[in-house]
N, C-alpha and C positions, 0 to 999 in steps of 0.2 A: 795385516787385515785379519781381524777375529770374527767368527760367526757370532754371535748372540742368542741364546737356543728358546733359555728362561730368568727374569728378576726377581727380585724382588725389592717391593720401593715400604720406609718408612718416613714417616714423616715428621719431626718435633716438634711441640709446645713451650711457648717457657714467653715471654712477660719480657721484659731489656732488662732487669731486673736480674732475667737467668743467665743476662749473655751471649744468648746461645746465640751465636753467627749460621753456623750452617741448618737449614729450614728443612731439608731436604738429603736423603741418601737412595740410591737404586742402588742395585746389584745386580750384574748381568755375568751372568755363567753357559758356556756351552756343554753339550755333552758329555764333556772325555774329560772336566776337572769338578774338583769339589766346592773348586774354594770359586769369588767372583779371577775373572782375566778380566774387566772391567769395572771401577768406580766413577761413575757419577754426583757429584758431591753441586748440592743448590743451596750459593746464601743468599740472605736477605740485601734486598735490595742498599746500595749506602756504605756497606759491610767490602774490603778487602778480600779478594776471591785470590785467593796464590795461584798462581800455574800450577799447567796441567803438569802430569810428572810421571814416570813409570818407575815403578819399587817393584826387583824382583821380576813376578811371573801374574803382573797386575793394572793396568792404570789407571789411570786417575784421573775421569777430567771435569774440572770445576766451570757450574753455571749460575749466570744471575738466575735465584728463583724466579722470572718469569720465563724462564725458556723449560719451565718443569711438565706444564703440559703438555706442548710440543714434545717433548723430547721420550713421553708417556702414552705419551699416542702413536710414535709411529712406532714404538715397541710394542701395544697393544695392536693395531691395527695391518700394520705392514708383517711379511716374508720373503725372501729370510731381510737379517737387519745385520747388518756389519757396521763392527767398528778399526776406529785406525789410530796411529801419532806417530807423529813423529818427533823423533828424539831434539833432531838439531832443532826447529823453530819453538819446539812445544807448543803444536798444536797436535789438536784431537777432532774425534768427528763421528756419529756414529750417521750412517744410510741407509736405505734400502735397497733388495736386491732390482734390478731387470722388471718395472712394471708396463702392460701397455699405456699410453699415450691420454683413450679413453678405456674406464673399468666401467661400466654400469651397477649397477649391486640392489639389488631389489633383495623386498622384504620379499619374506617368507609369504605375505598372506597376497603379496602382488606375484608374487613366481606361478603360480597354481592355473593362474587366465591365461600366462602365456604357451600359443604352441611355438 
């Protein structure tokens, strides 16, 4: 399992004539490497999604584009975030660390009124 501490997201534009299959890519980093430790690829609906894989020291996870919002939300709003990949089953995922069951998030304007 690996820790994700930073990410860089790219969205690609192109009509059907561009033959663009991958609509978005998110490179995920940790604090010890300058190259990504994991890359998530998001494919247009209806396109073949290749299996997940590992190449040298980078995991490649592949998702339909419908999962992009969930993936980026986890990276933006949770901490810590981890990734994992099983070479035998080709299953990979990202996940958050343990959190309380109910976590109250107050907006700054409202937090001043609570004593």
